[in-house]
C-alpha positions as CSV (number, residue, x, y, z in Angstrom):
1,M,13.9,9.2,28.7
2,P,15.5,8.0,25.2
3,T,14.5,10.2,22.5
4,S,13.5,7.9,18.9
5,Q,13.9,8.6,15.7
6,I,11.0,9.0,13.4
7,T,12.6,5.5,11.4
8,D,11.9,3.8,14.5
9,Y,8.1,3.2,13.7
10,F,9.2,1.4,10.2
11,N,10.6,-1.8,8.9
12,F,12.9,-1.4,6.2
13,L,12.5,-5.1,4.6
14,T,13.8,-3.8,1.7
15,P,14.1,-1.0,-0.2
16,D,10.8,-1.6,-1.9
17,D,8.7,-2.5,0.8
18,I,8.6,-0.3,4.4
19,R,6.2,-1.5,6.8
20,L,5.3,0.1,9.8
21,K,6.8,-1.9,13.0
22,G,4.0,-4.3,14.3
23,T,1.8,-4.5,11.5
24,R,2.0,-6.0,7.9
25,V,1.0,-2.6,6.3
26,G,3.1,-0.6,4.0
27,I,3.5,3.1,4.2
28,E,1.8,2.6,0.9
29,T,-1.2,2.8,2.2
30,I,-1.0,5.3,4.2
31,L,0.1,7.7,1.9
32,Y,-1.7,6.9,-0.8
33,E,-4.9,7.7,1.5
34,Y,-3.2,10.7,2.2
35,I,-1.6,11.8,-1.1
36,D,-4.2,10.6,-3.1
37,R,-7.6,10.4,-1.6
38,G,-7.3,13.3,0.8
39,C,-8.1,11.6,3.9
40,T,-7.2,13.3,7.2
41,P,-4.9,11.5,9.4
42,E,-7.9,10.6,11.9
43,E,-9.5,9.0,8.7
44,I,-7.1,6.9,8.2
45,A,-6.3,5.6,11.6
46,Q,-10.2,5.0,11.6
47,T,-10.1,3.3,8.1
48,Y,-7.2,0.7,10.0
49,P,-7.4,-0.3,13.0
50,S,-4.3,-1.7,13.4
51,L,-2.6,1.0,13.6
52,T,-2.2,4.5,15.7
53,L,-3.0,7.5,15.1
54,E,0.6,8.5,16.0
55,Q,1.8,5.5,13.6
56,V,0.2,7.7,10.5
57,Y,1.6,11.1,11.6
58,A,4.6,9.5,11.8
59,T,4.3,8.2,8.5
60,I,3.4,11.3,7.0
61,L,5.8,13.1,8.7
62,Y,8.8,10.9,6.9
63,Y,7.2,11.6,3.8
64,L,7.6,15.0,4.3
65,Q,11.0,14.5,5.2
66,N,11.9,11.9,2.7
67,K,10.0,13.6,-0.5
68,E,11.7,13.1,-3.1
69,A,12.7,9.4,-2.1
70,I,9.4,8.1,-0.6
71,G,8.1,9.5,-4.2
72,N,9.9,7.5,-6.3
73,Y,9.1,4.6,-3.5
74,L,5.3,5.2,-4.6
75,K,6.1,5.5,-8.0
76,N,7.9,2.4,-8.6
77,W,5.1,0.6,-6.3
78,I,2.2,2.4,-8.5
79,E,4.3,0.6,-11.4
80,H,5.1,-2.6,-9.8
81,G,0.7,-3.1,-9.6
82,H,0.6,-2.3,-13.1
83,K,2.9,-4.9,-14.5
84,M,1.1,-7.4,-11.8
85,R,-1.9,-6.3,-12.8
86,E,-0.9,-6.5,-16.9
87,Q,0.6,-9.4,-16.2
88,Q,-2.5,-11.5,-14.6
89,R,-4.7,-10.3,-17.6
90,L,-2.0,-12.0,-19.8
91,N,-1.9,-15.0,-17.7
92,P,-4.8,-15.2,-15.9
93,P,-4.7,-18.2,-13.4
94,P,-6.7,-21.5,-14.8
95,V,-9.4,-21.0,-12.3
96,S,-10.0,-17.7,-13.7
97,E,-10.3,-18.6,-17.5
98,K,-12.8,-22.2,-16.0
99,L,-15.1,-19.1,-14.0
100,R,-15.0,-17.3,-17.2
101,Q,-16.0,-20.0,-19.0
102,L,-18.7,-20.6,-16.6
103,R,-19.6,-17.4,-17.0
104,A,-20.1,-17.4,-20.7
105,A,-21.9,-20.5,-20.7
106,R,-24.9,-19.2,-18.5
107,Q,-25.1,-16.2,-20.4
108,A,-25.4,-17.7,-23.6
109,K,-28.6,-19.8,-22.3
């Protein structure tokens, strides 16, 4: 029986995009639930039915084995999210502006 590496659970699309094989779920999704929200692996697997408990544990183990690198990965993910939200706030799509105007008009009546 061949032995597998922990990295066999992941697709390394780019240095800033690591996903679980066979899913579109990034490791940041699991690690956010685990680190920031304090969820157990079982709770995470129940929340995301496309994941197996084994995949959740593999992600946590990969994080524990590579804390510095994955810590940087998560920091970059958070910073990217902040930048994208700020860009969206500064440059809302036209439909968002139209909805804002409609809401303001209704409230004014």
